[in-house]
Backbone as CSV, one residue per row, in Angstrom:
resi,resn,N_x,N_y,N_z,CA_x,CA_y,CA_z,C_x,C_y,C_z
1,UNK,11.987,-17.028,2.080,10.779,-17.188,2.874,10.107,-15.827,3.043
2,UNK,8.842,-15.770,2.734,8.103,-14.519,2.841,7.812,-14.193,4.303
3,UNK,7.931,-12.931,4.605,7.593,-12.491,5.947,6.079,-12.343,6.057
4,UNK,5.620,-12.142,7.273,4.187,-11.933,7.495,3.700,-10.715,6.724
5,UNK,4.504,-9.666,6.734,4.112,-8.443,6.048,3.993,-8.660,4.545
6,UNK,4.928,-9.389,3.981,4.891,-9.643,2.540,3.669,-10.466,2.160
7,UNK,3.348,-11.462,2.957,2.158,-12.274,2.686,0.893,-11.434,2.818
8,UNK,0.858,-10.591,3.851,-0.292,-9.717,4.045,-0.456,-8.767,2.860
9,UNK,0.631,-8.143,2.446,0.563,-7.188,1.345,0.157,-7.880,0.042
10,UNK,0.643,-9.075,-0.188,0.263,-9.811,-1.393,-1.239,-10.072,-1.415
11,UNK,-1.813,-10.334,-0.269,-3.239,-10.609,-0.176,-4.073,-9.337,-0.300
12,UNK,-3.630,-8.267,0.314,-4.403,-7.029,0.350,-4.249,-6.222,-0.943
13,UNK,-3.129,-6.327,-1.595,-2.864,-5.516,-2.786,-3.952,-5.684,-3.845
14,UNK,-4.350,-6.922,-4.121,-5.373,-7.139,-5.152,-6.706,-6.530,-4.750
15,UNK,-7.047,-6.621,-3.485,-8.298,-6.017,-3.020,-8.257,-4.502,-3.219
16,UNK,-7.145,-3.891,-2.851,-7.017,-2.445,-3.022,-7.052,-2.050,-4.491
17,UNK,-6.401,-2.812,-5.347,-6.403,-2.488,-6.768,-7.815,-2.551,-7.351
18,UNK,-8.601,-3.533,-6.923,-9.990,-3.606,-7.372,-10.801,-2.428,-6.837
19,UNK,-10.543,-2.052,-5.606,-11.230,-0.906,-5.011,-10.911,0.376,-5.785
20,UNK,-9.643,0.594,-6.092,-9.258,1.789,-6.849,-9.923,1.792,-8.220
21,UNK,-9.892,0.657,-8.905,-10.483,0.569,-10.241,-11.978,0.888,-10.196
22,UNK,-12.665,0.332,-9.225,-14.099,0.595,-9.101,-14.362,2.061,-8.775
23,UNK,-13.638,2.586,-7.810,-13.878,3.963,-7.372,-13.662,4.951,-8.514
24,UNK,-12.640,4.713,-9.324,-12.351,5.673,-10.383,-13.158,5.437,-11.648
25,UNK,-13.751,4.264,-11.804,-14.560,4.046,-13.002,-16.051,4.229,-12.739
26,UNK,-16.523,3.844,-11.558,-17.959,3.863,-11.282,-18.349,4.770,-10.119
27,UNK,-17.390,5.171,-9.321,-17.719,5.862,-8.082,-18.027,7.334,-8.236
28,UNK,-18.525,7.887,-7.162,-18.793,9.321,-7.101,-17.492,10.058,-6.827
29,UNK,-17.555,11.357,-6.882,-16.347,12.143,-6.613,-15.847,11.901,-5.192
30,UNK,-16.763,11.768,-4.242,-16.379,11.525,-2.849,-15.660,10.184,-2.707
31,UNK,-16.147,9.155,-3.397,-15.484,7.854,-3.306,-14.126,7.882,-4.007
32,UNK,-14.000,8.690,-5.047,-12.717,8.831,-5.728,-11.695,9.527,-4.832
33,UNK,-12.153,10.538,-4.112,-11.267,11.242,-3.180,-10.818,10.288,-2.072
34,UNK,-11.745,9.504,-1.539,-11.411,8.542,-0.476,-10.429,7.493,-0.986
35,UNK,-10.653,7.003,-2.210,-9.742,6.015,-2.791,-8.345,6.605,-2.949
36,UNK,-8.269,7.853,-3.366,-6.971,8.505,-3.519,-6.281,8.678,-2.159
37,UNK,-7.041,9.018,-1.133,-6.473,9.144,0.213,-5.931,7.801,0.709
38,UNK,-6.667,6.733,0.440,-6.204,5.393,0.826,-4.930,5.047,0.060
39,UNK,-4.902,5.379,-1.220,-3.715,5.135,-2.044,-2.493,5.857,-1.475
40,UNK,-2.664,7.121,-1.124,-1.548,7.892,-0.566,-1.088,7.332,0.775
41,UNK,-2.020,6.944,1.618,-1.663,6.377,2.921,-0.912,5.063,2.750
42,UNK,-1.360,4.238,1.811,-0.694,2.969,1.548,0.718,3.204,1.032
43,UNK,0.860,4.147,0.136,2.171,4.476,-0.420,3.114,4.970,0.684
44,UNK,2.585,5.797,1.570,3.399,6.320,2.672,3.886,5.188,3.580
45,UNK,3.011,4.223,3.864,3.410,3.092,4.704,4.510,2.265,4.035
46,UNK,4.363,2.030,2.742,5.369,1.248,2.026,6.705,1.977,1.980
47,UNK,6.672,3.278,1.766,7.916,4.052,1.752,8.579,4.055,3.125
48,UNK,7.781,4.148,4.165,8.310,4.119,5.521,8.987,2.780,5.809
49,UNK,8.326,1.687,5.436,8.890,0.354,5.640,10.191,0.186,4.853
50,UNK,10.219,0.693,3.633,11.424,0.593,2.807,12.580,1.340,3.461
51,UNK,12.288,2.531,3.967,13.328,3.312,4.644,13.857,2.617,5.879
52,UNK,12.963,2.018,6.651,13.387,1.295,7.850,14.232,0.080,7.492
53,UNK,13.853,-0.614,6.436,14.611,-1.781,5.999,16.013,-1.376,5.549
54,UNK,16.100,-0.317,4.787,17.416,0.172,4.347,18.293,0.555,5.537
55,UNK,17.700,1.205,6.514,18.467,1.604,7.698,18.971,0.377,8.455
56,UNK,18.116,-0.655,8.588,18.552,-1.877,9.268,19.668,-2.581,8.497
57,UNK,19.560,-2.608,7.188,20.599,-3.251,6.375,21.914,-2.487,6.446
58,UNK,21.836,-1.175,6.526,23.052,-0.358,6.620,23.759,-0.568,7.953
59,UNK,23.016,-0.882,8.999,23.607,-1.101,10.328,24.199,-2.480,10.486
60,UNK,23.793,-3.425,9.648,24.297,-4.799,9.782,25.769,-4.867,9.416
61,UNK,26.521,-5.641,10.201,27.970,-5.753,9.896,28.233,-6.601,8.668
């Protein structure tokens, strides 16, 4: 069963991928920088969630 976060990420991921593709193919340098910042922030959130999940699994008996 998918969690709320997984369903949310599945829905948002495609939107972000289209945004990145547009920004890097048609956008200005400023929009490319913003897209890259969004990409890094998204990556940081996913890494943080992964770390928290691993820590919770390690604590489970």
